[in-house]
KOLBABA-275117 format. One line per 4 residues: number of its first residue (from 0); their letters; for each residue x, y, z of N, C-alpha, C, O. Coordinates in nm, 3 decimals, padded with zeros to 5 digits. Each point is the difference from the previous one (the first is absolute). Example, Ala and Ser with C-alpha at 12.3 -4.5 7.8 and 13.67 -1.06 7.14 Angstrom:
BEGIN
0> as> 01.319/-00.569/00.780/-00.089/00.119/00.000/00.090/00.120/00.000/00.104/-00.002/00.066  -00.139/00.107/-00.138/00.082/00.119/00.006/-00.077/00.109/00.073/00.051/00.111/00.017;
END
This chain:
BEGIN
0> mara> 15.500/20.548/-05.909/00.056/-00.148/00.056/-00.090/-00.030/00.072/-00.048/00.058/00.096  00.011/-00.202/-00.167/-00.098/-00.133/00.087/00.009/00.057/00.174/00.093/00.056/00.059  -00.222/-00.096/-00.015/-00.008/00.052/00.142/-00.040/-00.123/00.035/-00.088/-00.047/-00.072  00.147/-00.061/00.215/-00.001/-00.103/00.035/-00.068/-00.017/00.078/-00.017/00.065/00.103;
4> nrdg> -00.077/-00.233/-00.167/-00.104/00.012/00.186/00.043/00.005/00.125/00.039/-00.097/00.065  -00.045/00.188/-00.035/-00.049/00.081/00.183/00.018/-00.147/00.090/00.060/-00.022/00.105  -00.125/-00.048/-00.178/-00.075/-00.140/00.126/00.095/-00.070/00.000/00.024/-00.027/00.117  00.080/-00.042/-00.215/00.119/-00.121/00.006/-00.116/-00.106/-00.035/-00.119/00.018/00.024;
8> rrgg> 00.165/-00.109/-00.072/-00.057/-00.115/-00.010/-00.042/-00.046/00.169/00.076/00.034/00.091  -00.188/-00.105/-00.066/-00.040/-00.055/00.134/00.022/-00.181/-00.073/-00.039/-00.056/-00.102  00.148/00.004/00.256/-00.050/-00.115/-00.019/-00.133/-00.112/00.076/-00.105/00.045/-00.047  00.083/-00.120/00.104/-00.075/-00.041/00.067/-00.024/-00.149/00.012/00.027/-00.058/-00.106;
12> trtt> -00.079/-00.039/00.225/-00.026/-00.114/-00.024/-00.043/-00.088/-00.086/-00.092/00.025/-00.078  00.142/-00.113/00.081/-00.132/-00.099/-00.073/-00.078/-00.092/00.058/00.053/-00.048/00.100  -00.204/-00.012/-00.136/-00.021/-00.150/00.100/00.060/-00.074/-00.082/00.077/00.023/-00.093  -00.153/-00.180/00.170/00.085/-00.092/-00.065/-00.031/00.006/-00.158/00.107/-00.024/-00.056;
16> dgqa> -00.183/00.041/-00.015/-00.044/-00.046/-00.163/00.066/00.137/-00.037/-00.078/00.062/-00.071  00.183/00.000/00.091/00.117/00.090/-00.065/-00.087/00.142/-00.037/00.050/00.085/-00.073  -00.135/-00.074/00.109/-00.115/00.162/-00.017/00.007/00.073/00.143/00.001/-00.026/00.121  00.003/00.123/-00.202/00.058/00.162/00.127/-00.144/-00.023/00.108/-00.093/-00.022/-00.077;
20> parp> 00.065/00.020/00.154/-00.118/00.017/00.099/-00.059/00.149/-00.014/00.076/00.096/00.009  -00.179/-00.085/-00.025/-00.092/00.094/-00.032/00.012/00.039/00.191/-00.027/-00.067/00.100  00.100/00.259/-00.126/-00.012/00.091/00.068/-00.065/00.122/-00.046/00.002/00.034/-00.118  -00.067/00.040/00.221/-00.034/00.121/-00.049/00.091/00.114/00.034/00.071/00.004/00.100;
24> asqp> -00.081/00.091/-00.194/00.110/00.097/-00.028/00.039/00.079/00.172/00.101/00.068/00.015  -00.171/-00.086/00.063/-00.004/00.095/00.127/00.001/-00.117/00.118/-00.037/-00.003/00.117  00.091/-00.081/-00.202/00.066/-00.113/00.175/00.173/-00.058/-00.090/00.049/-00.103/-00.047  -00.029/00.190/00.059/00.169/-00.102/-00.044/00.079/-00.067/00.040/-00.009/00.044/00.115;
28> phas> 00.090/-00.122/-00.106/00.054/-00.153/00.044/00.045/00.088/00.184/00.000/-00.074/00.099  00.032/00.220/-00.083/00.061/00.035/00.099/-00.013/00.193/00.013/00.033/00.095/-00.071  -00.083/-00.107/00.169/-00.085/00.112/00.015/00.099/00.136/00.059/00.070/-00.034/00.095  -00.058/00.151/-00.129/00.021/00.104/00.012/-00.072/00.063/00.149/-00.123/00.009/-00.007;
32> vaqt> 00.183/00.034/00.135/-00.051/00.059/00.078/00.002/00.127/00.057/00.109/00.013/00.055  -00.211/00.138/-00.034/00.006/00.046/00.012/00.014/00.052/00.128/-00.100/00.011/00.070  00.222/00.028/-00.025/00.058/00.071/00.150/-00.125/00.083/00.110/-00.069/00.101/-00.013  00.077/-00.167/00.084/-00.102/00.065/00.135/00.100/00.035/00.077/00.122/-00.013/00.003;
36> gnga> -00.220/00.068/00.068/00.070/00.094/00.118/00.086/-00.104/00.094/00.080/00.063/00.069  -00.075/-00.200/-00.048/00.124/-00.072/00.091/00.058/-00.107/-00.151/00.044/-00.114/00.019  -00.057/00.177/-00.164/00.111/-00.070/-00.053/-00.028/-00.127/-00.093/00.053/-00.050/-00.099  -00.187/00.019/00.197/-00.008/-00.124/-00.062/-00.154/-00.030/-00.049/-00.071/00.101/-00.007;
40> gass> 00.024/-00.195/-00.019/-00.231/-00.045/-00.052/00.023/-00.060/-00.146/00.094/00.000/-00.080  -00.216/-00.049/00.082/-00.029/-00.035/-00.132/-00.049/00.056/-00.070/-00.050/00.107/00.034  00.042/-00.157/-00.177/-00.040/00.088/-00.136/-00.153/-00.058/00.007/-00.041/-00.102/00.057  -00.039/00.212/-00.142/-00.128/00.018/00.001/-00.108/-00.173/-00.051/-00.122/-00.016/00.009;
44> dglq> 00.237/-00.092/-00.065/-00.031/-00.061/-00.072/00.012/-00.105/00.120/-00.038/-00.117/-00.015  00.078/00.150/00.100/-00.007/-00.109/00.122/00.129/-00.052/-00.070/-00.052/-00.103/-00.045  00.178/00.096/00.003/00.120/-00.102/-00.038/00.091/00.050/00.143/-00.023/00.091/00.080  00.104/-00.163/-00.084/00.130/00.026/00.105/00.117/00.071/-00.033/00.062/-00.010/-00.106;
48> garv> -00.035/00.081/00.200/00.116/00.052/-00.095/00.089/00.099/00.111/00.030/-00.040/00.113  00.012/00.199/-00.172/00.160/-00.023/00.140/-00.003/00.115/-00.036/-00.036/00.026/-00.115  00.065/00.051/00.184/00.055/00.166/-00.012/00.119/00.050/-00.133/00.100/-00.048/-00.052  -00.179/00.169/00.038/00.033/00.039/-00.148/00.130/00.004/00.028/00.044/00.037/00.108;
52> ghln> 00.054/-00.092/-00.246/00.148/00.063/-00.011/00.031/-00.149/00.098/00.067/00.025/00.101  -00.108/-00.184/-00.120/-00.001/-00.050/00.150/-00.043/-00.175/-00.146/-00.022/00.003/-00.122  00.026/-00.088/00.193/00.002/-00.142/-00.050/-00.243/00.040/-00.083/-00.109/00.009/00.057  00.143/-00.002/-00.157/-00.171/-00.085/-00.037/00.004/-00.141/-00.013/00.070/-00.067/-00.076;
56> qlrp> -00.180/00.018/00.186/-00.011/-00.160/00.006/-00.113/-00.001/-00.109/-00.090/00.080/-00.025  00.125/-00.195/-00.031/-00.108/-00.105/-00.123/-00.109/00.018/00.097/00.034/00.026/00.116  -00.134/-00.035/-00.137/-00.146/-00.058/00.153/00.027/-00.184/-00.041/00.022/-00.055/-00.108  -00.040/-00.008/00.271/-00.019/-00.085/-00.006/00.043/-00.143/-00.085/00.108/-00.057/-00.008;
60> eaee> -00.275/00.019/-00.068/00.007/-00.063/-00.101/00.058/00.046/-00.054/-00.027/-00.116/00.030  00.124/00.195/-00.121/00.058/00.069/-00.148/00.145/-00.110/00.077/00.046/-00.094/-00.065  00.000/00.127/00.190/00.147/-00.017/00.061/-00.017/-00.132/00.035/00.101/-00.067/-00.019  -00.196/00.008/00.064/-00.008/-00.199/-00.023/00.024/-00.050/-00.144/00.081/-00.089/-00.025;
64> efae> -00.159/00.153/-00.072/00.042/-00.059/-00.176/00.110/00.022/-00.008/00.067/-00.091/-00.048  00.015/00.231/00.094/00.085/-00.018/-00.069/00.083/-00.096/00.029/00.062/-00.066/-00.083  -00.054/00.048/00.273/00.101/-00.032/00.016/-00.062/-00.172/-00.006/00.049/-00.078/00.082  -00.151/00.029/-00.174/-00.015/-00.127/00.005/00.056/-00.052/-00.141/-00.006/-00.116/-00.041;
68> lvrr> 00.079/00.259/-00.042/00.018/00.033/-00.111/00.116/-00.067/-00.012/00.012/-00.108/-00.058  00.082/00.176/00.118/00.144/-00.057/00.039/00.034/-00.094/00.046/00.080/-00.074/-00.057  -00.141/00.042/00.198/-00.020/-00.154/00.002/00.021/-00.079/-00.116/00.102/-00.069/00.007  -00.207/00.053/-00.173/-00.012/-00.022/-00.038/00.144/-00.066/-00.099/00.046/-00.111/-00.027;
72> qlal> 00.002/00.311/-00.016/00.125/00.014/-00.077/00.135/-00.055/00.079/00.103/-00.006/-00.068  -00.092/-00.046/00.248/00.113/-00.058/00.082/00.001/-00.146/-00.103/00.087/-00.016/-00.086  -00.173/-00.062/00.105/-00.056/-00.120/-00.001/00.003/-00.008/-00.161/00.022/-00.116/-00.036  -00.037/00.198/-00.062/00.026/-00.014/-00.139/00.165/-00.044/-00.005/00.051/-00.109/-00.025;
76> iged> 00.010/00.245/00.059/00.187/00.001/00.001/00.032/-00.197/00.069/00.109/-00.052/-00.027  -00.175/00.004/00.077/00.060/-00.097/00.060/-00.007/-00.038/00.113/-00.009/-00.119/00.029  00.014/00.275/00.108/00.006/00.029/00.104/-00.120/-00.084/00.118/-00.088/-00.075/-00.043  00.106/00.103/00.176/-00.106/-00.069/00.092/-00.010/00.161/00.085/00.080/00.065/00.068;
80> pdre> -00.264/-00.038/-00.129/-00.076/00.142/00.063/-00.018/-00.044/00.167/-00.071/00.063/00.080  00.184/-00.235/-00.035/-00.098/00.021/00.076/00.106/-00.046/00.124/-00.023/-00.051/00.109  00.210/00.109/-00.205/00.100/-00.015/00.090/00.006/00.123/00.132/-00.094/00.079/00.006  00.181/-00.071/00.072/00.031/00.080/00.128/-00.009/00.147/-00.099/-00.080/00.093/00.004;
84> glvr> 00.145/-00.108/-00.051/00.088/00.162/-00.037/-00.137/00.026/-00.142/00.004/00.110/-00.055  -00.083/-00.182/00.020/-00.064/00.071/-00.122/-00.127/-00.002/00.088/-00.061/00.090/-00.057  -00.038/-00.138/00.178/-00.124/-00.010/00.049/-00.068/00.135/-00.001/-00.121/00.011/-00.018  00.212/00.104/00.041/-00.052/00.117/-00.018/00.004/00.051/-00.105/-00.112/00.046/-00.019;
88> tpgr> 00.194/-00.017/-00.092/00.049/00.059/-00.110/-00.107/00.047/-00.127/00.014/00.077/-00.095  -00.127/-00.164/00.143/-00.080/00.034/-00.102/-00.072/00.113/00.007/-00.044/00.057/-00.099  00.018/00.005/00.294/-00.097/00.112/00.027/00.116/00.084/-00.029/-00.017/00.071/-00.099  00.154/-00.057/00.170/00.076/00.086/-00.022/-00.008/00.004/-00.123/-00.069/00.102/-00.009;
92> vars> 00.093/-00.147/-00.134/-00.042/00.055/-00.151/-00.093/00.051/00.003/00.000/00.108/-00.058  -00.133/-00.154/00.125/-00.138/00.086/-00.020/00.060/00.172/00.002/00.014/00.081/-00.091  00.011/-00.073/00.231/00.016/00.128/00.076/00.099/00.095/-00.090/-00.022/00.118/-00.030  00.137/-00.197/-00.004/00.140/00.012/-00.075/-00.109/00.125/-00.112/-00.023/00.117/-00.029;
96> fawl> 00.002/-00.207/00.015/-00.104/00.112/-00.185/-00.063/00.064/-00.012/-00.023/00.082/-00.089  -00.041/-00.118/00.220/-00.032/00.093/00.063/-00.005/00.166/00.035/-00.078/00.093/00.019  00.176/-00.116/-00.023/00.170/00.139/00.081/00.004/-00.013/-00.148/-00.026/00.111/-00.046  00.051/-00.209/-00.062/00.129/00.078/-00.055/-00.173/00.087/-00.154/00.021/00.074/-00.097;
100> trgy> -00.150/-00.126/00.144/-00.057/00.057/-00.173/-00.015/00.121/00.110/00.115/00.041/00.019  -00.173/00.007/00.031/-00.068/00.095/00.122/-00.012/00.171/-00.143/-00.074/00.099/-00.006  00.160/-00.138/-00.058/-00.091/00.117/-00.097/-00.104/-00.022/-00.027/-00.079/00.084/00.042  00.042/-00.155/-00.089/-00.178/-00.031/-00.055/-00.020/00.047/00.110/00.022/00.118/-00.030;
104> tetp> -00.041/-00.115/00.114/-00.173/00.054/00.114/00.066/00.172/00.003/-00.062/00.083/00.066  00.193/-00.041/-00.144/00.052/00.152/00.040/-00.049/00.066/-00.114/-00.043/-00.080/-00.083  00.031/00.242/00.039/00.029/00.062/-00.077/00.053/00.101/00.001/00.037/00.039/00.111  -00.002/00.076/-00.267/00.144/00.147/00.083/-00.102/00.067/00.064/00.042/00.107/00.044;
108> qsav> -00.188/-00.131/-00.015/-00.090/00.108/00.030/00.107/-00.017/00.228/00.071/00.071/00.072  -00.141/-00.218/-00.065/00.054/-00.100/00.099/00.126/00.059/00.082/00.029/-00.006/00.119  00.027/00.059/-00.217/00.194/-00.024/00.036/-00.042/00.107/00.031/-00.010/00.019/00.121  -00.030/00.087/-00.208/00.083/00.131/00.054/-00.082/00.111/00.124/00.047/00.095/00.062;
112> gegv> -00.199/-00.162/-00.061/-00.054/00.053/00.062/-00.075/00.160/-00.027/-00.074/00.056/-00.082  00.162/-00.020/00.236/-00.009/00.193/-00.034/00.114/00.031/00.022/00.042/00.047/00.105  00.034/-00.075/-00.224/00.188/00.011/00.017/00.002/00.085/-00.145/00.080/-00.057/-00.075  -00.125/00.144/00.026/-00.007/00.047/-00.068/-00.018/00.137/00.060/-00.067/00.022/00.101;
116> faea> 00.139/00.078/-00.177/00.038/00.160/00.053/-00.032/00.087/-00.155/00.002/-00.029/-00.119  -00.021/00.112/00.176/-00.025/00.175/-00.109/00.154/00.046/00.037/00.048/00.001/00.113  00.036/00.049/-00.273/00.106/00.007/00.088/00.033/00.026/-00.213/-00.008/-00.064/-00.104  00.056/00.236/00.166/00.090/00.057/-00.165/00.104/-00.072/-00.062/00.017/00.020/-00.120;
120> hdhm> 00.063/-00.107/00.186/00.112/-00.043/-00.037/00.013/-00.047/-00.171/-00.070/-00.101/00.002  00.103/00.111/-00.097/00.032/-00.073/-00.116/00.159/-00.014/-00.110/00.058/00.023/-00.106  -00.060/-00.105/00.297/00.165/-00.080/-00.126/-00.021/-00.093/00.042/-00.096/-00.025/00.072  00.179/-00.048/-00.106/-00.042/-00.160/-00.026/00.052/-00.016/00.165/00.089/00.063/00.058;
124> vmvr> -00.185/-00.179/-00.005/-00.009/-00.061/00.143/00.040/-00.222/-00.047/-00.038/-00.097/-00.065  00.112/00.134/00.137/00.073/-00.171/-00.015/00.050/-00.081/00.121/00.063/00.047/00.094  -00.101/-00.186/-00.111/-00.037/-00.158/00.123/00.111/-00.082/-00.068/-00.018/-00.064/-00.104  00.110/00.069/00.156/00.135/-00.083/-00.074/-00.050/-00.142/00.084/-00.093/00.003/00.080;
128> diel> 00.163/-00.117/-00.110/00.040/-00.058/00.043/-00.134/-00.141/00.122/00.020/-00.074/00.096  -00.108/00.100/-00.161/-00.115/-00.094/00.051/-00.014/-00.116/-00.005/-00.025/-00.059/-00.105  00.039/-00.004/00.229/-00.023/-00.155/-00.045/-00.083/-00.037/-00.031/-00.096/00.076/-00.013  00.085/-00.199/-00.015/-00.127/-00.049/-00.060/00.049/-00.141/-00.004/00.110/-00.049/-00.024;
132> yslc> -00.224/-00.002/00.053/00.022/-00.150/00.001/-00.189/-00.062/-00.017/-00.098/00.020/00.070  00.125/-00.119/-00.234/-00.134/00.010/-00.045/00.005/-00.169/-00.010/00.064/-00.071/00.077  -00.139/00.029/-00.181/00.002/-00.131/-00.036/-00.074/-00.063/-00.180/-00.118/-00.024/-00.026  00.221/00.015/-00.054/-00.038/-00.042/-00.074/-00.109/-00.080/-00.100/00.004/-00.113/-00.049;
136> ehhl> -00.068/00.183/00.042/-00.146/-00.097/-00.051/00.007/-00.117/-00.142/-00.078/-00.065/-00.070  00.191/00.083/00.081/00.009/-00.156/-00.141/00.083/-00.135/00.077/-00.007/-00.111/-00.053  00.085/00.130/00.181/00.040/-00.119/00.071/-00.014/00.046/00.176/00.070/-00.049/00.088  -00.160/00.137/-00.070/-00.026/-00.028/00.150/00.157/00.047/00.083/00.033/-00.010/00.118;
140> lpff> 00.032/00.057/-00.229/00.164/00.036/00.069/00.037/00.134/00.003/-00.005/00.075/-00.098  00.046/-00.039/00.224/00.059/00.161/00.010/00.073/00.097/-00.085/00.096/00.014/-00.076  -00.180/00.036/00.124/00.145/00.156/-00.101/00.038/00.115/00.125/-00.065/00.031/00.100  00.164/00.004/-00.137/00.015/00.108/00.063/00.119/00.079/-00.056/00.072/-00.030/-00.096;
144> gkah> -00.064/00.192/00.217/00.051/00.049/-00.064/-00.031/00.136/00.054/-00.036/-00.002/00.118  00.039/00.094/-00.162/00.053/00.163/-00.029/-00.164/00.100/-00.078/-00.018/-00.028/-00.119  -00.060/00.107/00.166/-00.062/00.109/-00.075/00.043/00.092/00.019/00.019/00.029/00.119  00.023/00.076/-00.233/00.013/00.150/00.031/-00.133/00.087/-00.039/-00.061/-00.026/-00.104;
148> iayi> 00.022/00.120/00.181/-00.106/00.044/-00.042/-00.066/00.142/-00.020/-00.075/00.036/00.091  00.089/00.027/-00.171/00.042/00.172/-00.041/-00.162/00.079/-00.047/-00.080/-00.070/-00.062  00.048/00.196/00.091/-00.094/00.003/-00.041/00.027/00.182/-00.014/00.020/00.047/00.112  -00.017/00.013/-00.174/-00.036/00.166/-00.015/-00.189/00.097/00.037/-00.100/00.039/-00.060;
152> pngk> 00.139/-00.045/00.157/-00.147/00.080/00.069/-00.068/00.053/-00.084/00.057/00.037/-00.103  -00.178/-00.019/00.115/-00.126/00.139/-00.015/-00.030/00.000/00.039/-00.102/-00.068/-00.010  00.125/00.132/00.122/-00.111/00.055/00.154/-00.009/-00.069/00.106/-00.055/00.029/00.106  00.129/-00.150/-00.145/-00.062/-00.104/00.127/00.162/-00.086/-00.014/00.067/-00.010/-00.103;
156> ivgl> -00.037/-00.043/00.234/00.083/-00.044/00.012/-00.073/-00.148/00.146/-00.090/-00.009/00.084  00.232/-00.092/-00.152/-00.086/-00.123/00.182/00.133/-00.025/00.084/00.122/-00.011/-00.014  -00.204/00.010/00.092/00.139/-00.073/00.163/00.026/-00.062/-00.110/-00.067/-00.031/-00.099  00.223/00.012/00.144/00.137/-00.067/-00.075/00.002/-00.137/00.081/00.112/-00.051/00.007;
160> sklp> -00.217/-00.019/00.057/00.027/-00.137/00.021/-00.156/-00.027/-00.090/-00.007/-00.122/-00.014  -00.071/00.164/-00.028/-00.077/-00.052/-00.085/00.017/-00.065/-00.122/-00.072/-00.079/-00.062  00.218/00.144/00.032/00.002/-00.062/-00.094/00.025/-00.171/-00.037/-00.042/-00.074/-00.089  00.156/00.051/00.238/-00.022/-00.113/-00.009/-00.116/-00.056/00.051/-00.009/-00.122/00.011;
164> rlve> -00.053/00.174/00.012/-00.117/-00.105/00.089/-00.089/-00.014/-00.194/-00.048/-00.108/-00.037  00.045/00.214/-00.039/-00.068/-00.071/-00.138/00.066/-00.052/-00.058/-00.044/-00.016/-00.114  00.214/-00.058/00.146/00.063/-00.140/-00.023/-00.063/-00.093/-00.006/-00.027/-00.062/-00.103  -00.029/00.022/00.286/-00.013/-00.023/00.036/-00.134/-00.078/-00.072/-00.005/-00.114/-00.044;
168> vfar> -00.076/00.193/00.047/-00.153/-00.094/00.011/00.004/-00.024/-00.195/-00.091/-00.065/-00.053  00.197/00.122/-00.026/-00.027/-00.115/-00.126/00.119/-00.106/00.012/-00.016/-00.101/-00.069  00.167/00.110/00.169/00.024/-00.108/-00.025/00.019/-00.151/00.060/00.063/-00.102/-00.026  -00.182/00.162/00.150/-00.034/-00.099/00.059/-00.153/-00.108/-00.050/-00.082/-00.065/00.065;
172> rlqv> 00.110/00.096/-00.235/-00.135/-00.128/-00.038/00.120/-00.064/-00.108/00.117/00.036/00.011  -00.164/-00.147/-00.126/-00.006/-00.033/-00.085/00.114/00.064/-00.094/00.020/-00.108/-00.056  00.046/00.170/00.010/00.052/00.057/-00.098/00.123/-00.062/-00.117/00.057/-00.107/-00.020  -00.056/00.233/-00.034/00.134/-00.046/-00.148/-00.003/00.177/00.061/-00.066/00.096/00.039;
176> qerl> 00.199/-00.157/-00.069/00.112/00.209/00.040/-00.027/00.114/-00.109/00.038/00.117/00.008  -00.088/-00.157/-00.080/-00.022/00.102/-00.110/-00.162/00.055/00.053/-00.038/00.112/00.032  -00.027/-00.231/-00.039/-00.212/00.101/00.031/00.100/00.011/00.199/-00.047/-00.090/00.070  00.096/00.128/-00.035/00.045/00.032/00.170/00.053/00.141/-00.034/-00.032/00.100/00.064;
180> taqi> 00.124/-00.101/-00.182/00.055/00.175/00.017/-00.139/00.056/-00.061/-00.070/00.067/00.076  00.029/-00.087/-00.198/-00.128/00.051/-00.007/-00.128/-00.020/00.092/-00.118/00.013/-00.034  00.141/-00.029/00.091/-00.138/00.019/00.091/-00.003/00.105/00.176/-00.097/00.033/00.067  00.252/-00.005/-00.043/00.121/00.022/00.059/-00.066/00.187/-00.063/-00.064/00.086/00.061;
184> aeav> 00.122/-00.088/-00.214/00.013/00.141/00.018/-00.148/00.027/-00.054/-00.043/00.115/00.004  -00.042/-00.227/-00.059/-00.175/00.075/00.029/-00.049/00.073/00.091/-00.049/00.113/-00.010  00.065/-00.184/00.107/-00.001/00.050/00.141/-00.026/00.083/00.048/-00.103/00.064/00.018  00.264/-00.055/00.028/00.070/00.197/-00.010/-00.067/00.049/-00.052/-00.081/00.072/00.059;
188> eevl> 00.079/-00.091/-00.243/-00.121/00.138/-00.110/-00.145/-00.042/00.088/-00.060/00.104/00.028  00.009/-00.192/00.008/-00.173/00.038/00.087/00.040/00.044/00.044/00.008/00.108/-00.059  00.088/-00.099/00.235/-00.008/00.072/00.066/00.006/00.127/00.024/-00.032/00.052/00.107  00.070/-00.002/-00.197/00.088/00.125/00.009/00.023/00.072/-00.097/00.030/00.118/00.014;
192> aprg> -00.043/-00.184/-00.146/-00.041/00.087/-00.129/00.127/00.139/-00.026/00.000/00.121/-00.024  00.086/-00.219/00.044/00.136/00.089/00.004/00.035/00.073/-00.196/-00.049/-00.080/-00.079  00.083/00.139/00.044/00.099/00.000/-00.078/00.104/-00.141/-00.062/00.068/-00.009/-00.102  -00.086/-00.059/00.182/00.131/-00.122/-00.076/00.030/-00.165/00.110/00.061/-00.054/00.093;
196> vgvv> -00.120/00.046/-00.155/00.098/-00.114/00.144/00.141/-00.052/-00.125/00.037/00.017/-00.116  -00.002/-00.093/00.254/00.106/-00.138/-00.098/00.071/-00.066/00.111/00.064/00.061/00.086  -00.085/-00.235/-00.095/00.041/-00.129/00.043/00.054/-00.093/-00.042/-00.029/-00.094/-00.074  00.136/00.140/00.145/00.039/-00.129/-00.056/00.100/-00.166/00.059/00.109/-00.008/-00.057;
200> ieam> -00.125/-00.056/00.110/00.019/-00.166/00.066/00.100/-00.096/-00.068/-00.021/-00.071/-00.099  00.117/00.081/00.161/00.085/-00.096/00.001/00.024/-00.151/00.097/00.029/00.001/00.120  -00.044/-00.093/-00.182/-00.075/-00.093/00.041/00.117/-00.125/00.001/00.113/00.022/-00.044  -00.157/-00.171/00.105/00.071/-00.124/-00.030/-00.104/-00.065/00.026/-00.070/00.027/00.098;
204> hlcm> 00.035/-00.151/-00.209/-00.121/-00.101/00.028/00.052/-00.158/00.039/00.026/-00.077/-00.092  -00.018/00.053/00.171/00.019/-00.193/00.060/-00.064/-00.068/-00.158/00.060/-00.095/-00.050  -00.175/00.150/-00.012/-00.037/-00.100/-00.066/00.128/-00.025/-00.101/00.020/-00.116/-00.034  00.085/00.242/-00.026/00.085/-00.030/-00.037/00.167/00.000/00.074/00.100/00.023/-00.067;
208> mmrg> -00.099/-00.037/00.135/00.170/-00.012/00.090/-00.033/-00.131/00.081/00.106/-00.034/00.052  -00.195/-00.046/-00.020/-00.058/-00.123/00.106/-00.048/-00.138/-00.125/00.016/-00.121/00.012  -00.066/00.183/-00.104/00.015/-00.119/-00.164/-00.031/00.090/-00.066/-00.013/00.121/00.013  -00.003/-00.232/-00.125/-00.010/00.045/-00.107/00.124/00.009/-00.051/00.073/-00.096/00.024;
212> vekq> -00.013/00.216/-00.110/00.126/00.051/-00.053/00.098/00.034/00.090/00.118/-00.002/-00.036  -00.153/00.034/00.156/00.079/-00.022/00.155/00.136/00.062/-00.028/00.113/-00.049/-00.005  -00.184/00.243/-00.024/00.085/00.102/-00.015/-00.009/00.065/00.145/-00.105/00.062/00.015  00.222/-00.061/00.136/-00.051/00.016/00.055/00.023/00.182/00.016/-00.048/00.078/00.081;
216> nskt> 00.125/-00.061/-00.177/00.040/00.187/00.026/-00.035/00.064/-00.105/00.058/00.099/-00.044  -00.207/-00.183/-00.028/-00.102/00.087/-00.106/-00.034/00.118/00.095/00.005/-00.022/00.121  -00.049/00.180/-00.182/-00.105/00.067/00.065/-00.074/00.069/-00.136/00.041/00.018/-00.114  -00.173/00.014/00.181/-00.087/00.077/-00.129/-00.061/00.099/00.099/-00.044/00.011/00.114;
220> itsa> 00.079/00.087/-00.281/-00.032/00.111/00.044/-00.102/00.034/-00.078/00.022/-00.020/-00.120  -00.117/00.062/00.144/-00.125/00.090/-00.068/-00.052/00.136/00.110/00.000/00.036/00.117  -00.033/-00.004/-00.229/-00.075/00.158/00.029/-00.148/00.026/-00.055/-00.065/-00.066/-00.081  00.023/00.211/00.166/-00.130/00.030/-00.071/00.011/00.138/-00.005/00.053/00.054/00.097;
224> llgs> -00.089/00.007/-00.180/00.046/00.140/-00.010/-00.130/00.087/-00.020/-00.042/-00.055/-00.102  -00.049/00.153/00.130/-00.101/00.051/-00.017/-00.027/00.167/00.013/00.026/00.044/00.112  -00.065/00.034/-00.191/-00.036/00.164/00.008/00.184/00.064/-00.061/00.056/-00.015/-00.108  -00.017/00.076/00.219/00.124/00.083/-00.092/00.103/-00.071/00.034/00.102/00.069/-00.004;
228> frdd> -00.076/-00.214/00.047/00.105/-00.090/00.047/00.020/-00.093/-00.145/00.105/-00.040/-00.050  -00.257/00.019/-00.003/00.006/-00.062/-00.144/00.017/00.149/-00.140/00.042/-00.039/-00.109  -00.059/00.119/00.116/-00.007/00.127/-00.081/00.109/00.081/00.000/00.049/00.061/-00.095  -00.017/-00.064/00.202/00.107/00.103/00.023/00.163/-00.028/00.015/00.044/00.045/00.106;
232> aktr> 00.062/-00.113/-00.197/00.086/-00.060/00.003/00.095/00.078/00.114/00.105/-00.061/00.023  -00.120/00.175/00.045/00.076/00.045/00.053/00.006/-00.053/00.170/00.073/-00.033/00.094  -00.181/00.051/-00.132/-00.133/-00.088/00.146/00.033/-00.174/-00.002/00.020/-00.084/00.087  -00.026/00.085/-00.196/00.029/-00.172/00.040/00.117/-00.025/-00.013/00.035/-00.090/00.077;
236> defl> 00.070/00.142/-00.163/00.139/-00.001/00.011/00.076/-00.021/00.196/00.083/-00.079/00.045  -00.143/00.164/00.004/00.072/00.074/00.182/-00.092/-00.109/00.055/00.048/-00.064/00.093  -00.224/00.016/-00.151/-00.021/-00.080/00.081/00.100/-00.155/00.037/00.048/-00.048/00.103  -00.051/-00.001/-00.287/00.133/-00.122/00.004/00.121/00.009/00.118/00.052/-00.076/00.081;
240> rlah> -00.039/00.229/-00.127/00.174/-00.023/00.009/00.007/00.028/00.170/00.113/-00.008/00.047  -00.267/00.051/00.085/-00.005/-00.038/00.112/00.004/-00.164/00.054/00.058/-00.045/00.099  -00.143/-00.027/-00.201/-00.058/-00.095/00.092/00.141/-00.122/-00.021/00.035/-00.079/00.088  00.018/00.089/-00.206/00.103/-00.080/-00.035/00.157/00.049/00.073/00.103/-00.066/-00.004;
244> arl> -00.121/00.188/00.062/00.183/00.071/00.038/-00.023/-00.134/00.066/-00.096/-00.076/-00.011  00.261/00.062/00.116/00.022/-00.051/00.104/00.013/00.082/00.097/00.121/00.021/00.008  -00.188/00.051/00.087/00.047/00.099/00.129/00.025/-00.111/00.110/00.036/00.032/00.113;
END
């Protein structure tokens, strides 16, 4: 099975001549902050940030540039960016995008932390109906739905809340559902080295619902199967039956 690019595809701001501004790899547009004793702090490169698990803020200069781009977009569609209802919208959009794409500052290891435990359990573990929200990288419109994740331990288990956290790491980036599904499965494999991993995502895409073909009731289902979930028919069938059961 081909392995997906774990980092996804990153977007970026553009200068007035259409070129992406240079930015060292160590300076993302928004910075994740290690939690200190009082739950707040600044990142090592001096960028502004917030508590782990909360809003990852844009650097002030990046937020200002982002807001100016939004002002220009409003003008291009025929709106007046200076009217009362819109005057603060560019800043709100900049901060909103920082939140919606905060997964770029997170890794599977940071999401799981110390939540991996030695355990002899060797039967399937499944967490169903994990809500997810992401942005389609083709139109920057939301898609949303549920993820079902299962694995068969190989001497280690993970805290149940860590599986939804792994979903967030990758869902909070610009995505396509196919890659998101594979990235979640590969992250579970990387963290636990289990006997097998299965992931199913069911999602609805606003790029299909409110534009283009305008099909409001369509749903996209993707799966990623690794190890025994791919190679053993009984394990695969049990997982898919549980994932799609209406309990």
